[in-house]
N, C-alpha and C positions, 0 to 999 in steps of 0.2 A: 642399827634405830634410824631411821630414816629423818625422821624431824625432833628435835629436842627444843622445848622452849623453857627457858632457865629464868626464876624470878624475875619476870617481865614486869616492868611497871611502866604506865604512861600517865603523865601530869600535864595539864595544860592551863591557862587562864582565860576565865569568863569573866569581864569585866573586872572588878576587883577580889572576884571568888577565885580561888586555887580546886580543880576540879582532878581528881585522881580516877581516871577513865578504867585505868588496869592497876591492879593493887597485888603484885609480888605473885605471878601466875605462872606455873610452872606444868607442864605435860610434856608427853613422848607420844610419836608415832610412828607405827611401824608401815613399812610398804604393803600397799594392798589395801589399804584400810578404807570406807566411806564413813568417816566422820562427822555428823551434825553437830553443830554448837548453836543451843536455843537459850533464848532468854527473853525477857522482856525488853522495850527500848531503853537504852542508858544503862544497858547491862554489860557493855564493854564487847559483844561479840563481833562486832564490824571492826573495833579498835583492834581486837587480837587477829583478825583475818588479814587488817591493812596491815600489821605489821609481820606477820607470817609471811607477806608477798613483797616485803620492801617497799609497799607505797607509803609507809610513814616509819618514824624513827622513833625506838622507846627513850623514855627518860632514862632508865636503867634495865639490865637484865640483858640477856641476847636470844637471838633466835639461831640456829646451826641445822641447816639444810645438806644433809649426806655430808657432811664433815666440814661445811663452808659457813663461815660466821656472816650472816647477812649485814648487820650493823656495822660491821667495819668496814664494809666496801663503800669505795666514793661513789658518787652519782654516775660516771659513766660505767663503772667495773657494775654496779647496781642495776642499771638499764639494761646491759647486755646480758646479767643472770637473768633477770625476769625473762627476756626473750627466749633463752635457750634452756631455762630450767623451770619454767614455773608456766601453766596454763592460768588462764582468768575466763569465768561464766560472770556475767552481771546481769541484773536485774532489767536493763533497758538496753542490751544486745550489743551496742557500742560497734554497730556495722558501719562502713564507709557507705554512704546512699550512692556515690558514683562506681563504685565497684560492685560487679558479680559475685553471687555467691561463690563461685570458686576463686576470685581473687580476694576476696575476704578473707577464705578460709586459709589463703596461701602467703597473706599478707606477714606474718610475724616473720617469715624466711626470706620474702622480699625485701624487708628491712635490713638484713643482714647481707644483703646484695647478691642474692643467688638469682638467678634466671627463671623467670616463669615457667619456661618448658621442663627445667628439672624437676620444679615444686608440682607440677602440674599432676602427675599420676597419681601420687601421694594424696593429693586434694581430692582429686576423683574418687579415690578409694574412700577416704574418709565420709564423703558426702554420700556414697552409695551405702556403706556401712549403718549413716545414721537415717538412710530413707530419703535422701534427696539428689539422688543419682539424675533425675529427669530434671532437676532445677538448676544446674551449676549456673545457667547462664542468667537467670534471673538477678535483678537488682532489688535491694531491699523492699523496695515500695513496692515489689511485683510479690513479695511473699507476707503470709500470714504473720502474726506472734510467735506461734508456736515453730512455725520454719524457720523464722529468723533466730532464734532459740537453738535449735536443732545446727544451724549454721555456725554460730558461736562455740558450740560444743565440738564442731570439726576443726574449727581455728585453735581451740584451747589444747587440741593433740596433733596438731601440723608439727610442731618440733619435738613431739617425744619426750613430754616433760616429767621432770621427776614427782610433780603435785601440781595438782589441779585445784585453784581455790574457786568457789562459787558462792556470791552475795547475794542472797535471795532471788534463787534463779530463774523460780517462778514465782514472782510477785507481781507482775505486770503481765499475766496469763490467765485465762478462766478455768476453773477448776479441773475439767477435762482435759483440758491442753497441759495444763500444769502436771497432771498426774502421768500423761504422757512422757512428757519432759523427765520427770523422776524416775521413770521405771528405764527409761533410755539411760539414764547415769549409771543406776545400779547395773543394768546389764553391762555398761562400757566396765565399770570396776569388776565384775565378776569374770568377763571375758579377757580383759587385757591385764588385768592386775594393776590398773592405774589407780593411785591414791588422790581420793577426794576429800576437800575440808567444806562444808557448805552451811554457810550460816543462813538461819530460818527463825520466824518467831512463830511456825508454825508445827505442832506435833505432829500431824499426819505426813509432812512433808520430812520432818526430823526421824521418822520411823522407816524412812525409805535406807537408812545408812545402817549401817553392822555395829555401830558405835555411839551414842549420845551424850554429850557434855551439855550440862545446863550449867549458864553463866546469871549472877546477880550481884548488883551494886561491883561491878568491876572485878569481882573474886570468883572463882569456882565453886559451883555449888555440889553439882554431882558428876560422875564420870561413870556410865555404865555401858555393858555389852549387849546387843539387841539381836 
């Protein structure tokens, strides 16, 4: 099993009120799945994704990726683990404005001290794969929203991650561009066997995956194959 989430709870304080964002959530993911997590605002879906990615720590419970318990890692170990084992795709792209598309794709490995000349062939290959082969030298302000998201997808793949986490990846795109990005992500899973967990509030987007988990009030409501 690639990913195991065991009895995960997340509690935080809002003013004088205690909020249970996640309540005893458990699930397992196999490699090669495209899993959509869907739910209304406040359902806990983004909290769950952040805990899977080590972007936050649970109040109790554990997240185990390929045998490694994420919540037991210290901050330095967690930072290294995220760079080498996880890929992230965000709603607002998070590209560095001063870097070219190729340099943005290469960034996770550049942060590990690898020279660009060693990373460049793989970065070019990924940009070619996602239809951006002719835009490698363009900076983010020279790209459309859909093009920037394609670059972000390539960046998520550069370290050959075990798991890709996508947080509302089409939320900042028009419907036509969003559909193209979702199609690309599904093709990526089918062709490369990469595992994707995507959070969305949109049923049409969620149906891109091959498994749909619905959440409500911090708990799993349903889990079905598509």
